[in-house]
A tleap script that builds the chain and sets N, CA, C and O, in Angstrom:
source leaprc.protein.ff14SB
mol = sequence {
  NMET ILE ASP PHE GLU LEU PHE THR ARG LEU
  TYR SER GLU ALA LYS GLN TYR ASP ASP ILE
  ASP LEU PHE THR SER GLU ARG GLY TRP GLN
  ASP TRP MET ASP ASN PHE SER THR GLN GLU
  VAL ILE PHE ILE LEU ASN LYS ILE TYR GLU
  TYR SER GLN GLU SER LEU GLN ASP ILE ARG
  ILE LYS LEU ASN TYR SER ARG VAL ALA LEU
  SER ARG ALA TYR TYR ILE PRO LEU ARG THR
  LEU GLU ASN TRP ASP ARG LYS GLN ASN MET
  PRO ASP TYR VAL GLU VAL LEU ILE LYS TYR
  THR PHE PHE ILE LYS GLU ILE THR LYS ASN
  GLU ALA ILE THR CGLU
}
set mol.1.N position { 187.347 224.476 11.260 }
set mol.1.CA position { 187.511 224.899 12.642 }
set mol.1.C position { 187.915 226.381 12.663 }
set mol.1.O position { 188.604 226.865 11.766 }
set mol.2.N position { 187.485 227.055 13.669 }
set mol.2.CA position { 187.813 228.465 13.863 }
set mol.2.C position { 189.092 228.536 14.700 }
set mol.2.O position { 189.118 228.067 15.838 }
set mol.3.N position { 190.143 229.118 14.140 }
set mol.3.CA position { 191.376 229.229 14.912 }
set mol.3.C position { 191.323 230.447 15.837 }
set mol.3.O position { 190.434 231.292 15.734 }
set mol.4.N position { 192.289 230.507 16.730 }
set mol.4.CA position { 192.299 231.562 17.746 }
set mol.4.C position { 192.400 232.948 17.120 }
set mol.4.O position { 191.751 233.885 17.586 }
set mol.5.N position { 193.199 233.088 16.080 }
set mol.5.CA position { 193.357 234.391 15.429 }
set mol.5.C position { 192.031 234.899 14.861 }
set mol.5.O position { 191.683 236.066 15.042 }
set mol.6.N position { 191.303 234.036 14.185 }
set mol.6.CA position { 189.998 234.420 13.635 }
set mol.6.C position { 189.016 234.708 14.758 }
set mol.6.O position { 188.268 235.684 14.691 }
set mol.7.N position { 189.008 233.876 15.783 }
set mol.7.CA position { 188.123 234.099 16.919 }
set mol.7.C position { 188.372 235.472 17.536 }
set mol.7.O position { 187.424 236.219 17.777 }
set mol.8.N position { 189.622 235.812 17.791 }
set mol.8.CA position { 189.922 237.098 18.433 }
set mol.8.C position { 189.533 238.277 17.547 }
set mol.8.O position { 189.080 239.308 18.044 }
set mol.9.N position { 189.712 238.124 16.227 }
set mol.9.CA position { 189.304 239.208 15.320 }
set mol.9.C position { 187.794 239.407 15.370 }
set mol.9.O position { 187.314 240.531 15.524 }
set mol.10.N position { 187.050 238.315 15.241 }
set mol.10.CA position { 185.589 238.410 15.274 }
set mol.10.C position { 185.096 238.850 16.655 }
set mol.10.O position { 184.137 239.614 16.762 }
set mol.11.N position { 185.745 238.373 17.691 }
set mol.11.CA position { 185.396 238.740 19.067 }
set mol.11.C position { 185.559 240.244 19.280 }
set mol.11.O position { 184.673 240.895 19.834 }
set mol.12.N position { 186.679 240.788 18.844 }
set mol.12.CA position { 186.905 242.232 19.032 }
set mol.12.C position { 185.937 243.056 18.182 }
set mol.12.O position { 185.506 244.128 18.606 }
set mol.13.N position { 185.591 242.571 16.994 }
set mol.13.CA position { 184.590 243.257 16.175 }
set mol.13.C position { 183.222 243.205 16.864 }
set mol.13.O position { 182.499 244.201 16.886 }
set mol.14.N position { 182.873 242.055 17.421 }
set mol.14.CA position { 181.573 241.885 18.076 }
set mol.14.C position { 181.421 242.800 19.282 }
set mol.14.O position { 180.320 243.273 19.564 }
set mol.15.N position { 182.507 243.052 19.992 }
set mol.15.CA position { 182.447 243.929 21.170 }
set mol.15.C position { 182.029 245.356 20.811 }
set mol.15.O position { 181.588 246.115 21.674 }
set mol.16.N position { 182.168 245.710 19.548 }
set mol.16.CA position { 181.831 247.062 19.111 }
set mol.16.C position { 180.348 247.234 18.782 }
set mol.16.O position { 179.907 248.342 18.476 }
set mol.17.N position { 179.587 246.159 18.842 }
set mol.17.CA position { 178.175 246.205 18.461 }
set mol.17.C position { 177.265 246.013 19.671 }
set mol.17.O position { 177.561 245.236 20.579 }
set mol.18.N position { 176.144 246.748 19.657 }
set mol.18.CA position { 175.131 246.589 20.693 }
set mol.18.C position { 174.014 245.661 20.239 }
set mol.18.O position { 173.136 245.311 21.027 }
set mol.19.N position { 174.045 245.263 18.974 }
set mol.19.CA position { 172.958 244.463 18.406 }
set mol.19.C position { 173.533 243.271 17.645 }
set mol.19.O position { 174.370 243.435 16.757 }
set mol.20.N position { 173.084 242.087 17.996 }
set mol.20.CA position { 173.595 240.866 17.376 }
set mol.20.C position { 173.260 240.795 15.891 }
set mol.20.O position { 174.079 240.341 15.091 }
set mol.21.N position { 172.064 241.238 15.518 }
set mol.21.CA position { 171.663 241.184 14.113 }
set mol.21.C position { 172.531 242.099 13.257 }
set mol.21.O position { 172.895 241.753 12.133 }
set mol.22.N position { 172.852 243.250 13.789 }
set mol.22.CA position { 173.710 244.177 13.064 }
set mol.22.C position { 175.116 243.596 12.911 }
set mol.22.O position { 175.718 243.686 11.841 }
set mol.23.N position { 175.630 243.003 13.983 }
set mol.23.CA position { 176.953 242.373 13.915 }
set mol.23.C position { 176.989 241.284 12.853 }
set mol.23.O position { 177.888 241.271 12.012 }
set mol.24.N position { 176.024 240.373 12.879 }
set mol.24.CA position { 176.050 239.252 11.935 }
set mol.24.C position { 175.809 239.712 10.505 }
set mol.24.O position { 176.421 239.190 9.574 }
set mol.25.N position { 174.929 240.676 10.325 }
set mol.25.CA position { 174.621 241.105 8.953 }
set mol.25.C position { 175.750 241.912 8.320 }
set mol.25.O position { 175.880 241.923 7.096 }
set mol.26.N position { 176.551 242.573 9.110 }
set mol.26.CA position { 177.626 243.399 8.557 }
set mol.26.C position { 178.920 242.636 8.297 }
set mol.26.O position { 179.893 243.221 7.819 }
set mol.27.N position { 178.947 241.361 8.597 }
set mol.27.CA position { 180.154 240.571 8.327 }
set mol.27.C position { 180.346 240.355 6.837 }
set mol.27.O position { 181.485 240.279 6.375 }
set mol.28.N position { 179.258 240.254 6.067 }
set mol.28.CA position { 179.420 239.920 4.657 }
set mol.28.C position { 179.999 238.522 4.544 }
set mol.28.O position { 180.324 237.902 5.556 }
set mol.29.N position { 180.132 238.022 3.333 }
set mol.29.CA position { 180.702 236.683 3.181 }
set mol.29.C position { 182.216 236.797 3.201 }
set mol.29.O position { 182.792 237.598 2.465 }
set mol.30.N position { 182.861 235.998 4.040 }
set mol.30.CA position { 184.312 236.021 4.188 }
set mol.30.C position { 184.863 234.641 3.858 }
set mol.30.O position { 184.146 233.644 3.945 }
set mol.31.N position { 186.121 234.582 3.483 }
set mol.31.CA position { 186.730 233.320 3.045 }
set mol.31.C position { 186.568 232.183 4.053 }
set mol.31.O position { 186.309 231.047 3.657 }
set mol.32.N position { 186.713 232.465 5.335 }
set mol.32.CA position { 186.621 231.406 6.340 }
set mol.32.C position { 185.257 230.734 6.331 }
set mol.32.O position { 185.136 229.578 6.739 }
set mol.33.N position { 184.231 231.440 5.873 }
set mol.33.CA position { 182.866 230.916 5.894 }
set mol.33.C position { 182.644 229.801 4.869 }
set mol.33.O position { 181.673 229.050 4.967 }
set mol.34.N position { 183.545 229.694 3.885 }
set mol.34.CA position { 183.401 228.659 2.854 }
set mol.34.C position { 183.426 227.249 3.437 }
set mol.34.O position { 182.899 226.318 2.828 }
set mol.35.N position { 184.025 227.086 4.598 }
set mol.35.CA position { 184.163 225.771 5.220 }
set mol.35.C position { 182.933 225.346 6.022 }
set mol.35.O position { 182.917 224.261 6.603 }
set mol.36.N position { 181.903 226.197 6.058 }
set mol.36.CA position { 180.743 225.947 6.902 }
set mol.36.C position { 179.453 226.175 6.117 }
set mol.36.O position { 179.427 226.901 5.124 }
set mol.37.N position { 178.398 225.540 6.586 }
set mol.37.CA position { 177.077 225.813 6.020 }
set mol.37.C position { 176.614 227.175 6.536 }
set mol.37.O position { 177.182 227.717 7.484 }
set mol.38.N position { 175.588 227.714 5.908 }
set mol.38.CA position { 175.047 229.007 6.341 }
set mol.38.C position { 174.586 228.934 7.785 }
set mol.38.O position { 174.826 229.862 8.557 }
set mol.39.N position { 173.927 227.844 8.165 }
set mol.39.CA position { 173.471 227.689 9.554 }
set mol.39.C position { 174.642 227.660 10.523 }
set mol.39.O position { 174.561 228.238 11.608 }
set mol.40.N position { 175.717 227.003 10.150 }
set mol.40.CA position { 176.900 226.945 11.015 }
set mol.40.C position { 177.546 228.315 11.157 }
set mol.40.O position { 177.993 228.679 12.244 }
set mol.41.N position { 177.599 229.080 10.065 }
set mol.41.CA position { 178.160 230.437 10.120 }
set mol.41.C position { 177.342 231.299 11.065 }
set mol.41.O position { 177.898 232.035 11.880 }
set mol.42.N position { 176.026 231.210 10.960 }
set mol.42.CA position { 175.153 231.993 11.840 }
set mol.42.C position { 175.364 231.577 13.294 }
set mol.42.O position { 175.449 232.428 14.180 }
set mol.43.N position { 175.450 230.269 13.538 }
set mol.43.CA position { 175.694 229.773 14.893 }
set mol.43.C position { 177.018 230.304 15.432 }
set mol.43.O position { 177.086 230.771 16.569 }
set mol.44.N position { 178.055 230.233 14.628 }
set mol.44.CA position { 179.390 230.687 15.038 }
set mol.44.C position { 179.377 232.182 15.360 }
set mol.44.O position { 179.868 232.597 16.410 }
set mol.45.N position { 178.822 232.981 14.464 }
set mol.45.CA position { 178.782 234.429 14.695 }
set mol.45.C position { 177.943 234.771 15.920 }
set mol.45.O position { 178.323 235.637 16.707 }
set mol.46.N position { 176.816 234.106 16.086 }
set mol.46.CA position { 175.977 234.357 17.260 }
set mol.46.C position { 176.700 233.987 18.543 }
set mol.46.O position { 176.628 234.712 19.536 }
set mol.47.N position { 177.396 232.858 18.523 }
set mol.47.CA position { 178.118 232.407 19.717 }
set mol.47.C position { 179.268 233.367 20.048 }
set mol.47.O position { 179.484 233.691 21.216 }
set mol.48.N position { 179.993 233.815 19.047 }
set mol.48.CA position { 181.083 234.767 19.290 }
set mol.48.C position { 180.520 236.074 19.831 }
set mol.48.O position { 181.089 236.660 20.752 }
set mol.49.N position { 179.424 236.528 19.275 }
set mol.49.CA position { 178.800 237.756 19.784 }
set mol.49.C position { 178.406 237.566 21.253 }
set mol.49.O position { 178.690 238.414 22.100 }
set mol.50.N position { 177.757 236.453 21.533 }
set mol.50.CA position { 177.339 236.156 22.906 }
set mol.50.C position { 178.541 236.182 23.855 }
set mol.50.O position { 178.470 236.770 24.934 }
set mol.51.N position { 179.632 235.550 23.454 }
set mol.51.CA position { 180.826 235.520 24.287 }
set mol.51.C position { 181.426 236.916 24.468 }
set mol.51.O position { 181.983 237.219 25.523 }
set mol.52.N position { 181.317 237.747 23.465 }
set mol.52.CA position { 181.887 239.096 23.563 }
set mol.52.C position { 181.086 239.993 24.503 }
set mol.52.O position { 181.616 240.965 25.041 }
set mol.53.N position { 179.820 239.669 24.698 }
set mol.53.CA position { 178.948 240.515 25.510 }
set mol.53.C position { 178.806 240.031 26.947 }
set mol.53.O position { 178.449 240.814 27.827 }
set mol.54.N position { 179.078 238.757 27.199 }
set mol.54.CA position { 178.892 238.190 28.529 }
set mol.54.C position { 180.218 238.077 29.274 }
set mol.54.O position { 181.286 237.948 28.676 }
set mol.55.N position { 180.113 238.127 30.577 }
set mol.55.CA position { 181.311 237.956 31.404 }
set mol.55.C position { 181.721 236.493 31.419 }
set mol.55.O position { 180.922 235.607 31.118 }
set mol.56.N position { 182.954 236.258 31.766 }
set mol.56.CA position { 183.434 234.887 31.891 }
set mol.56.C position { 182.622 234.145 32.954 }
set mol.56.O position { 182.329 232.960 32.796 }
set mol.57.N position { 182.266 234.824 34.012 }
set mol.57.CA position { 181.467 234.203 35.066 }
set mol.57.C position { 180.112 233.751 34.516 }
set mol.57.O position { 179.677 232.634 34.797 }
set mol.58.N position { 179.445 234.598 33.743 }
set mol.58.CA position { 178.143 234.237 33.169 }
set mol.58.C position { 178.256 233.022 32.253 }
set mol.58.O position { 177.417 232.123 32.297 }
set mol.59.N position { 179.287 233.002 31.433 }
set mol.59.CA position { 179.493 231.875 30.514 }
set mol.59.C position { 179.818 230.612 31.307 }
set mol.59.O position { 179.299 229.535 31.013 }
set mol.60.N position { 180.671 230.750 32.302 }
set mol.60.CA position { 181.047 229.608 33.144 }
set mol.60.C position { 179.811 228.995 33.787 }
set mol.60.O position { 179.657 227.774 33.796 }
set mol.61.N position { 178.939 229.824 34.319 }
set mol.61.CA position { 177.730 229.337 34.982 }
set mol.61.C position { 176.783 228.700 33.963 }
set mol.61.O position { 176.211 227.642 34.225 }
set mol.62.N position { 176.619 229.334 32.814 }
set mol.62.CA position { 175.734 228.798 31.778 }
set mol.62.C position { 176.194 227.422 31.301 }
set mol.62.O position { 175.372 226.564 30.980 }
set mol.63.N position { 177.511 227.216 31.256 }
set mol.63.CA position { 178.063 225.942 30.809 }
set mol.63.C position { 178.265 224.950 31.963 }
set mol.63.O position { 178.873 223.893 31.795 }
set mol.64.N position { 177.738 225.320 33.141 }
set mol.64.CA position { 177.792 224.457 34.325 }
set mol.64.C position { 179.215 224.164 34.806 }
set mol.64.O position { 179.520 223.047 35.226 }
set mol.65.N position { 180.069 225.166 34.741 }
set mol.65.CA position { 181.415 225.055 35.307 }
set mol.65.C position { 181.415 225.794 36.640 }
set mol.65.O position { 181.124 226.989 36.694 }
set mol.66.N position { 181.733 225.097 37.689 }
set mol.66.CA position { 181.904 225.763 38.972 }
set mol.66.C position { 183.271 226.438 38.978 }
set mol.66.O position { 184.105 226.173 38.112 }
set mol.67.N position { 183.490 227.293 39.938 }
set mol.67.CA position { 184.815 227.898 40.070 }
set mol.67.C position { 185.859 226.820 40.305 }
set mol.67.O position { 186.954 226.871 39.745 }
set mol.68.N position { 185.516 225.847 41.131 }
set mol.68.CA position { 186.458 224.774 41.447 }
set mol.68.C position { 186.812 223.993 40.181 }
set mol.68.O position { 187.980 223.692 39.936 }
set mol.69.N position { 185.794 223.667 39.377 }
set mol.69.CA position { 186.052 222.917 38.141 }
set mol.69.C position { 186.924 223.721 37.190 }
set mol.69.O position { 187.846 223.179 36.580 }
set mol.70.N position { 186.640 225.005 37.061 }
set mol.70.CA position { 187.447 225.862 36.192 }
set mol.70.C position { 188.869 225.973 36.731 }
set mol.70.O position { 189.833 225.933 35.967 }
set mol.71.N position { 188.994 226.110 38.022 }
set mol.71.CA position { 190.303 226.190 38.657 }
set mol.71.C position { 191.132 224.944 38.354 }
set mol.71.O position { 192.312 225.037 38.018 }
set mol.72.N position { 190.511 223.801 38.475 }
set mol.72.CA position { 191.217 222.538 38.216 }
set mol.72.C position { 191.537 222.366 36.728 }
set mol.72.O position { 192.633 221.936 36.370 }
set mol.73.N position { 190.581 222.700 35.873 }
set mol.73.CA position { 190.768 222.499 34.432 }
set mol.73.C position { 191.852 223.403 33.849 }
set mol.73.O position { 192.571 223.000 32.936 }
set mol.74.N position { 191.970 224.624 34.376 }
set mol.74.CA position { 192.897 225.599 33.797 }
set mol.74.C position { 194.063 225.946 34.715 }
set mol.74.O position { 194.862 226.824 34.390 }
set mol.75.N position { 194.172 225.269 35.858 }
set mol.75.CA position { 195.255 225.514 36.815 }
set mol.75.C position { 195.311 226.977 37.248 }
set mol.75.O position { 196.380 227.580 37.343 }
set mol.76.N position { 194.134 227.522 37.505 }
set mol.76.CA position { 194.025 228.904 37.968 }
set mol.76.C position { 193.647 228.853 39.445 }
set mol.76.O position { 192.688 228.173 39.811 }
set mol.77.N position { 194.385 229.559 40.298 }
set mol.77.CA position { 194.037 229.547 41.722 }
set mol.77.C position { 192.583 229.991 41.952 }
set mol.77.O position { 192.091 230.913 41.301 }
set mol.78.N position { 191.925 229.325 42.874 }
set mol.78.CA position { 190.531 229.631 43.175 }
set mol.78.C position { 190.354 231.083 43.587 }
set mol.78.O position { 189.375 231.724 43.205 }
set mol.79.N position { 191.274 231.595 44.347 }
set mol.79.CA position { 191.199 232.997 44.792 }
set mol.79.C position { 191.238 233.949 43.587 }
set mol.79.O position { 190.562 234.978 43.579 }
set mol.80.N position { 192.022 233.599 42.591 }
set mol.80.CA position { 192.095 234.411 41.370 }
set mol.80.C position { 190.739 234.422 40.669 }
set mol.80.O position { 190.281 235.476 40.228 }
set mol.81.N position { 190.100 233.268 40.564 }
set mol.81.CA position { 188.780 233.202 39.932 }
set mol.81.C position { 187.743 234.000 40.718 }
set mol.81.O position { 186.880 234.654 40.134 }
set mol.82.N position { 187.835 233.941 42.033 }
set mol.82.CA position { 186.928 234.740 42.863 }
set mol.82.C position { 187.123 236.230 42.581 }
set mol.82.O position { 186.149 236.976 42.479 }
set mol.83.N position { 188.366 236.659 42.456 }
set mol.83.CA position { 188.649 238.059 42.124 }
set mol.83.C position { 188.103 238.408 40.743 }
set mol.83.O position { 187.522 239.477 40.561 }
set mol.84.N position { 188.285 237.520 39.775 }
set mol.84.CA position { 187.789 237.777 38.425 }
set mol.84.C position { 186.273 237.896 38.413 }
set mol.84.O position { 185.713 238.729 37.700 }
set mol.85.N position { 185.612 237.060 39.207 }
set mol.85.CA position { 184.148 237.140 39.278 }
set mol.85.C position { 183.690 238.469 39.874 }
set mol.85.O position { 182.579 238.928 39.609 }
set mol.86.N position { 184.550 239.078 40.675 }
set mol.86.CA position { 184.255 240.416 41.225 }
set mol.86.C position { 184.812 241.523 40.331 }
set mol.86.O position { 184.873 242.689 40.719 }
set mol.87.N position { 185.215 241.125 39.125 }
set mol.87.CA position { 185.732 242.062 38.111 }
set mol.87.C position { 187.025 242.737 38.562 }
set mol.87.O position { 187.230 243.926 38.320 }
set mol.88.N position { 187.883 241.980 39.210 }
set mol.88.CA position { 189.154 242.510 39.687 }
set mol.88.C position { 190.321 241.803 38.994 }
set mol.88.O position { 190.419 240.577 39.013 }
set mol.89.N position { 191.186 242.585 38.392 }
set mol.89.CA position { 192.486 242.112 37.898 }
set mol.89.C position { 192.440 241.005 36.850 }
set mol.89.O position { 193.354 240.182 36.804 }
set mol.90.N position { 191.436 240.957 36.027 }
set mol.90.CA position { 191.404 239.931 34.986 }
set mol.90.C position { 192.013 240.499 33.714 }
set mol.90.O position { 191.466 241.430 33.124 }
set mol.91.N position { 193.140 239.944 33.290 }
set mol.91.CA position { 193.738 240.404 32.036 }
set mol.91.C position { 192.840 240.042 30.848 }
set mol.91.O position { 192.295 238.940 30.789 }
set mol.92.N position { 192.694 240.965 29.918 }
set mol.92.CA position { 191.840 240.734 28.750 }
set mol.92.C position { 192.258 239.499 27.963 }
set mol.92.O position { 191.412 238.727 27.511 }
set mol.93.N position { 193.565 239.318 27.802 }
set mol.93.CA position { 194.029 238.196 26.989 }
set mol.93.C position { 193.668 236.858 27.631 }
set mol.93.O position { 193.403 235.889 26.920 }
set mol.94.N position { 193.654 236.787 28.952 }
set mol.94.CA position { 193.278 235.550 29.640 }
set mol.94.C position { 191.792 235.283 29.438 }
set mol.94.O position { 191.386 234.150 29.178 }
set mol.95.N position { 190.996 236.322 29.559 }
set mol.95.CA position { 189.551 236.173 29.355 }
set mol.95.C position { 189.261 235.643 27.950 }
set mol.95.O position { 188.452 234.729 27.786 }
set mol.96.N position { 189.912 236.210 26.948 }
set mol.96.CA position { 189.687 235.775 25.568 }
set mol.96.C position { 190.170 234.341 25.358 }
set mol.96.O position { 189.502 233.562 24.678 }
set mol.97.N position { 191.306 233.986 25.924 }
set mol.97.CA position { 191.809 232.611 25.794 }
set mol.97.C position { 190.840 231.591 26.390 }
set mol.97.O position { 190.552 230.564 25.774 }
set mol.98.N position { 190.350 231.877 27.571 }
set mol.98.CA position { 189.416 230.942 28.210 }
set mol.98.C position { 188.107 230.889 27.439 }
set mol.98.O position { 187.554 229.808 27.233 }
set mol.99.N position { 187.609 232.033 27.015 }
set mol.99.CA position { 186.374 232.044 26.228 }
set mol.99.C position { 186.555 231.282 24.920 }
set mol.99.O position { 185.632 230.612 24.458 }
set mol.100.N position { 187.723 231.381 24.332 }
set mol.100.CA position { 187.985 230.631 23.095 }
set mol.100.C position { 187.900 229.129 23.354 }
set mol.100.O position { 187.319 228.397 22.553 }
set mol.101.N position { 188.466 228.669 24.450 }
set mol.101.CA position { 188.405 227.234 24.728 }
set mol.101.C position { 186.961 226.791 24.965 }
set mol.101.O position { 186.573 225.708 24.526 }
set mol.102.N position { 186.167 227.603 25.648 }
set mol.102.CA position { 184.748 227.289 25.827 }
set mol.102.C position { 184.032 227.279 24.480 }
set mol.102.O position { 183.198 226.414 24.212 }
set mol.103.N position { 184.369 228.255 23.639 }
set mol.103.CA position { 183.774 228.350 22.308 }
set mol.103.C position { 184.054 227.080 21.503 }
set mol.103.O position { 183.146 226.521 20.889 }
set mol.104.N position { 185.292 226.631 21.504 }
set mol.104.CA position { 185.665 225.426 20.758 }
set mol.104.C position { 184.897 224.215 21.291 }
set mol.104.O position { 184.429 223.383 20.514 }
set mol.105.N position { 184.769 224.119 22.600 }
set mol.105.CA position { 183.998 223.013 23.178 }
set mol.105.C position { 182.547 223.056 22.719 }
set mol.105.O position { 181.965 222.018 22.403 }
set mol.106.N position { 181.960 224.248 22.682 }
set mol.106.CA position { 180.564 224.363 22.234 }
set mol.106.C position { 180.425 224.060 20.750 }
set mol.106.O position { 179.474 223.393 20.342 }
set mol.107.N position { 181.353 224.538 19.946 }
set mol.107.CA position { 181.303 224.280 18.502 }
set mol.107.C position { 181.448 222.781 18.250 }
set mol.107.O position { 180.725 222.212 17.432 }
set mol.108.N position { 182.357 222.161 18.933 }
set mol.108.CA position { 182.578 220.725 18.775 }
set mol.108.C position { 181.336 219.940 19.196 }
set mol.108.O position { 180.938 218.985 18.530 }
set mol.109.N position { 180.739 220.349 20.293 }
set mol.109.CA position { 179.518 219.705 20.768 }
set mol.109.C position { 178.404 219.873 19.731 }
set mol.109.O position { 177.675 218.925 19.439 }
set mol.110.N position { 178.274 221.080 19.176 }
set mol.110.CA position { 177.248 221.350 18.166 }
set mol.110.C position { 177.479 220.511 16.921 }
set mol.110.O position { 176.519 220.003 16.343 }
set mol.111.N position { 178.732 220.351 16.489 }
set mol.111.CA position { 179.034 219.544 15.315 }
set mol.111.C position { 178.650 218.091 15.536 }
set mol.111.O position { 178.161 217.430 14.620 }
set mol.112.N position { 178.867 217.592 16.745 }
set mol.112.CA position { 178.520 216.208 17.061 }
set mol.112.C position { 177.004 216.003 17.008 }
set mol.112.O position { 176.531 214.932 16.628 }
set mol.113.N position { 176.266 217.008 17.379 }
set mol.113.CA position { 174.804 216.914 17.375 }
set mol.113.C position { 174.268 216.938 15.959 }
set mol.113.O position { 173.330 216.204 15.646 }
set mol.114.N position { 174.844 217.773 15.084 }
set mol.114.CA position { 174.310 217.931 13.736 }
set mol.114.C position { 174.759 216.831 12.783 }
set mol.114.O position { 174.183 216.699 11.703 }
set mol.115.N position { 175.755 216.046 13.137 }
set mol.115.CA position { 176.238 214.996 12.228 }
set mol.115.C position { 175.449 213.718 12.370 }
set mol.115.O position { 175.729 212.740 11.678 }
savepdb mol mol.pdb
quit
């Protein structure tokens, strides 16, 4: 499993790249990758890159989360989510935390499919 510390490190590295292939190829083999197959590593790096480049709103919509559902799931006022969707007052750490939880859900879903 990818912990939050590793996710945030890879996420911040991914934000520095304009090209997904360059990001994934420049990672080299790292210790955390020993726990995954090559296909899983590629999936993980691609997903982290995708999350680093897309807004929370785009990811929320792609994963079929309405504002109301997100509000209920994370106890975030609906008005706050509306402001975030307009790119107002969203703290970076909150964005990364929520994206991490979405990432874990997607990774878990992917693992269930491949097993």
